C-alpha angles and dihedrals in degrees: 000000000000090000091055090051091051090047092052094046096043097034135064095307092055091046090051093049091048092048092050092050092049092046091050091050092048092049090054090052093049091048090055091046093051091047090052092048092051094049091047089049091053090051091048091048092051090050091048092050091049092049093047091049090051092050091047092052091048091050090052090051091050090048092053090048092051092048090053091049090049090051092048092050091048090051092049091051091050091050091049093048092048091054092054 
């Protein structure tokens, strides 16, 4: 009887049980890794969106400034041409 138990534990049955335990453990580790990657990706995406919104706002401000400069230059040219 003891010999049959040793055979089962050290044979194919034991190898199968060990493989299942290792696989289960590895799957848990991969699941945690994927969850961490997804949460980091969400944080990166939020930072990217914030940065892009800030750059877009700054570009709109620059556009308004350039339009005002263009208008001022146009007014100066009109004043100079009316003097001549």
